[in-house]
C-alpha positions as CSV (number, residue, x, y, z in Angstrom):
1,M,-11.8,-5.2,124.3
2,K,-10.0,-2.9,126.7
3,D,-11.4,-0.6,129.4
4,L,-11.2,3.1,128.8
5,K,-11.1,6.0,131.2
6,T,-14.2,8.3,131.2
7,E,-11.9,11.2,130.4
8,S,-11.3,9.6,127.0
9,I,-14.8,10.6,125.8
10,V,-15.2,14.0,127.5
11,G,-15.8,16.8,125.0
12,K,-16.5,14.5,122.1
13,T,-19.7,14.8,120.0
14,I,-22.0,11.8,119.7
15,K,-22.9,10.9,116.1
16,A,-25.0,7.8,116.8
17,A,-26.0,5.5,119.6
18,S,-27.8,2.2,119.8
19,L,-28.8,-0.4,122.4
20,R,-27.6,-3.9,121.8
21,G,-28.9,-7.0,123.5
22,M,-27.6,-10.5,124.1
23,K,-28.7,-13.2,121.7
24,G,-31.4,-15.4,123.3
25,Y,-32.0,-13.1,126.2
26,D,-34.2,-10.0,126.8
27,D,-31.3,-8.1,128.5
28,E,-29.9,-5.0,126.7
29,P,-26.7,-4.4,128.7
30,Y,-24.8,-2.6,125.9
31,I,-24.9,0.8,124.3
32,D,-22.7,1.3,121.3
33,I,-21.7,5.0,120.7
34,D,-20.1,6.4,117.6
35,F,-18.4,9.9,117.8
36,T,-17.9,12.4,115.1
37,D,-14.1,11.9,115.3
38,G,-14.4,8.2,114.4
39,T,-14.0,6.9,118.0
40,K,-16.4,3.9,118.6
41,I,-17.1,2.7,122.2
42,T,-19.4,0.4,124.0
43,I,-20.8,1.2,127.5
44,V,-21.3,-2.1,129.3
45,S,-23.6,-2.7,132.3
46,S,-23.4,-5.7,134.5
47,Y,-24.2,-7.1,137.9
48,G,-23.1,-9.9,140.2
49,G,-20.8,-10.8,143.0
50,Y,-22.8,-10.6,146.1
51,T,-21.1,-8.2,148.6
52,G,-23.8,-7.6,151.2
53,E,-23.2,-3.9,150.8
54,S,-25.3,-3.2,147.7
55,E,-28.7,-1.5,147.4
56,D,-30.1,-4.7,145.8
57,E,-29.0,-8.3,146.4
58,Y,-26.2,-8.0,143.8
59,P,-24.1,-4.9,143.0
60,S,-24.4,-3.3,139.5
61,Y,-21.5,-2.0,137.4
62,I,-21.0,0.2,134.4
63,C,-17.8,0.5,132.3
64,I,-16.6,2.0,129.0
65,R,-14.9,-0.3,126.6
66,E,-13.2,0.1,123.2
67,R,-15.5,-1.5,120.6
68,L,-14.6,-4.8,119.1
69,K,-14.1,-4.5,115.3
């Protein structure tokens, strides 16, 4: 899976979107998005790595990734 730039999805039309969890956990950190041009991506949220600078104890992150086939 490789990271994508946000510009790579600007202007595209969403065909379908679904939340995906992690087996054995109640977290739902992924959203899979299919676009009408055939592009498929996953938006991934995560947290961790204490910095002392975050609103909560651990910082949160979000990134766009190419979907695994």
